[in-house]
C-alpha positions as a printed Julia matrix, in Angstrom:
229×3 Matrix{Float64}:
 -19.43   14.24    4.43
 -19.32   14.54    0.07
 -15.8    13.72   -0.15
 -14.7     9.62    0.5
 -11.71    8.87    2.34
  -8.99    8.61    0.16
 -10.02   11.03   -3.15
  -7.73   13.89   -1.48
  -3.96   13.91   -2.84
  -2.02   15.96   -0.92
  -2.41   16.95    2.58
  -1.1    20.98    2.32
   1.9    21.65    4.25
   3.68   24.7     3.36
   6.34   25.54    5.75
   9.04   23.53    7.71
   7.61   24.34   11.25
   4.35   23.31   10.54
   4.44   20.03    8.63
   6.4    19.12   11.74
   3.48   19.57   13.93
   1.06   18.13   11.34
   2.76   14.88   10.83
   2.77   14.23   14.49
  -0.55   15.02   14.59
  -1.3    12.26   11.51
   1.44    9.58   13.17
  -0.29   10.01   16.68
  -3.73   10.04   15.66
  -3.0     6.9    12.98
  -1.14    4.84   16.18
  -4.21    5.66   17.7
  -7.1     4.61   15.37
  -4.96    1.75   14.46
  -4.99    0.48   18.31
  -8.39    1.75   19.86
 -10.32    1.83   16.14
 -11.45    5.4    14.47
 -14.31    5.65   16.36
 -13.41    4.77   19.49
 -10.73    7.81   19.57
 -11.59   11.11   19.49
 -10.19   14.16   18.94
  -9.12   15.47   22.49
  -7.59   11.8    22.82
  -5.11   13.03   20.18
  -4.67   16.36   21.04
  -4.07   14.82   25.02
  -1.7    12.51   23.94
   0.35   15.15   21.76
   0.06   17.54   24.65
  -1.33   20.35   23.41
  -5.15   21.7    22.98
  -8.15   20.75   20.9
  -7.88   24.65   19.73
  -4.2    23.88   18.75
  -5.16   20.73   16.22
  -7.65   22.63   14.82
  -5.19   24.77   12.94
  -3.88   22.19   11.86
  -6.72   19.86   10.89
 -10.47   21.12   10.88
 -12.1    17.49   12.15
 -10.78   14.13   12.67
 -12.78   13.22    9.33
  -9.35   15.71    8.07
  -7.28   14.0     9.72
  -8.45   10.3     8.69
  -8.27   11.44    4.95
  -4.76   13.2     5.61
  -4.18   10.2     6.81
  -5.28    8.26    3.12
  -3.65   10.97    1.63
  -0.27   10.44    2.36
  -0.42    6.41    1.86
  -1.84    7.87   -1.66
   1.68    9.94   -2.31
   3.71    7.31   -0.42
   3.11    4.89   -2.92
   3.38    6.84   -5.95
   6.96    8.22   -4.68
   7.68    4.31   -4.34
   6.34    3.18   -7.98
   8.42    5.9    -9.33
  10.98    5.12   -7.41
  10.95    1.72   -8.7
   9.85    2.43  -12.0
   6.39    0.64  -11.79
   3.02    2.46  -12.39
   1.57    4.47  -10.63
  -2.56    3.45   -9.2
  -5.0     3.1   -10.01
  -5.27    0.16  -12.02
  -7.2     2.02  -14.95
  -3.96    3.14  -16.2
  -3.33    3.46  -20.24
  -2.22   -0.45  -21.22
   0.38    1.33  -23.07
   2.16    2.71  -20.23
   2.41   -0.78  -18.49
   4.53   -2.36  -21.65
   8.02   -1.7   -20.22
   8.02   -2.86  -17.52
   9.64   -6.2   -16.55
  10.07   -8.72  -14.27
  13.28   -7.43  -12.86
  11.49   -4.64  -11.82
   8.08   -6.19  -10.46
  10.85   -8.65   -8.4
  12.66   -5.52   -6.79
   8.92   -3.99   -6.54
   7.28   -6.2    -4.9
  10.18   -7.53   -1.97
  10.3    -3.4    -1.55
   6.47   -3.36   -0.61
   7.2    -6.06    1.67
   9.98   -5.01    3.44
   7.69   -1.48    3.42
   4.42   -2.57    5.16
   5.95   -4.69    7.36
   9.1    -2.44    8.49
   7.76    0.81    7.92
   5.5     2.58   11.18
   3.21    4.12    9.25
   2.33    1.45    6.52
   1.88   -0.62    9.42
  -0.1     1.53   11.15
  -1.89    2.43    8.31
  -2.79   -1.23    7.7
  -3.94   -2.27   11.24
  -6.16    0.59   11.51
  -8.12   -0.34    7.78
  -7.66   -4.28    8.98
  -9.94   -3.2    12.25
 -11.91   -1.0    10.55
 -12.88   -2.78    7.44
 -15.79   -4.82    9.86
 -17.33   -1.75   11.0
 -17.58    0.38    8.05
 -18.45   -0.48    4.7
 -16.2     2.42    3.54
 -13.07    1.26    5.14
 -13.91   -2.46    4.12
 -13.97   -0.57    0.49
 -10.48    0.91    1.6
  -9.02   -2.05    2.88
 -10.0    -4.08   -0.22
  -8.56   -1.33   -2.75
  -4.75   -1.0    -0.67
  -4.49   -4.21    0.26
  -6.49   -6.85   -1.42
  -8.3    -6.86   -4.96
  -6.63   -3.33   -5.76
  -3.26   -5.18   -5.82
  -4.64   -7.83   -7.47
  -6.43   -6.02  -10.38
  -2.99   -3.68  -10.92
  -0.78   -6.87  -10.83
  -3.67   -8.07  -13.82
  -3.34   -5.09  -15.33
   0.5    -5.18  -16.17
   0.7    -8.35  -16.69
  -2.24   -8.61  -19.23
   0.63   -5.93  -21.24
   3.19   -8.26  -20.45
   1.47  -10.72  -21.98
   0.08   -9.23  -25.29
   4.43   -8.3   -26.11
   4.94  -12.07  -25.24
   7.04  -11.24  -22.69
   5.17  -13.98  -20.43
   3.0   -16.85  -21.08
  -0.85  -15.78  -19.51
  -4.82  -17.05  -20.39
  -5.63  -15.55  -17.46
  -3.51  -12.57  -16.22
  -6.34  -12.09  -13.46
  -5.87  -15.18  -12.01
  -1.61  -15.04  -12.66
  -2.05  -11.92  -10.83
  -3.58  -13.44   -7.9
  -1.08  -16.06   -7.81
   1.62  -13.55   -7.83
   0.34  -11.4    -5.3
  -1.17  -14.24   -2.72
   1.72  -15.54   -0.9
   3.41  -11.51   -0.12
  -0.09  -10.78    1.43
  -0.25  -13.67    3.59
   3.73  -13.16    4.32
   2.77   -9.37    5.1
   0.03  -11.02    7.46
   2.28  -13.7     9.02
   5.18  -11.13   10.0
   2.22   -9.66   12.44
   2.51  -13.47   14.22
   5.82  -15.36   15.59
   7.06  -15.48   11.98
  10.2   -13.04   11.21
  10.85  -10.47    8.67
  14.12  -11.95    7.14
  12.64  -16.15    6.97
   9.5   -14.48    5.4
  11.66  -12.08    2.75
  13.28  -15.06    1.66
  10.18  -17.03    1.37
   9.07  -13.99   -0.92
  12.11  -13.81   -2.71
  11.95  -17.67   -3.52
   8.61  -17.3    -4.81
   8.78  -14.38   -7.07
  12.36  -16.52   -9.08
   9.88  -19.27   -8.99
   6.89  -17.68  -10.46
   9.06  -15.74  -13.19
  10.84  -19.25  -14.0
   7.5   -20.31  -14.65
   5.69  -17.16  -16.52
   8.4   -15.73  -18.35
   8.6   -16.42  -22.09
  11.46  -17.14  -24.09
  14.93  -16.59  -23.69
  14.02  -14.78  -20.4
  12.13  -17.51  -18.81
  15.96  -19.42  -20.27
  18.17  -16.94  -18.19
  15.94  -16.84  -15.24
  16.29  -21.03  -14.78
  20.08  -20.5   -15.35
């Protein structure tokens, strides 16, 4: 297929009834993909789980690949909406530097805490993360998507923000990429830890303490003094 996973930007929903059915298919398929794997999940299995025929499913999605691409597109859409909500740049990371210059540490803090809650509490996001974690070892394309969405991509995104903040003197950053890695790694670790016995509340508190320490240590001038008090 010429179009790679993640290249679509919208799901083509037109009316309320169609949206409901299409959403049910996406949620059910994502849950099965995350549980059994993408290759091991058939269109028949998805239709059977929904209690519909394959023909009914094909009226909404032309193939299993189409379903997967729509799942990814929905996550891209959700991510963009959340970025706008918290007044931070949208992906991709190669955004113009001038669009990053007004981002504040307080906005980054609130967005990061909200991202932790989203990736650990929202079922769609949690299943999507499990899907990518499982499939990254089976598909080079999925491995790239896992990297873009969950590891290298977020680090590059934060590096771009920190580079712009350093240029205007808001933070001290000799190496924005290393700083981004230092900032993001605990977030990713705590998200993964919530798959085990660690409580989300404890993870959220640890992340909040990490972010506040990070801001105190990297902020320049009066902003550092404000966060220290």
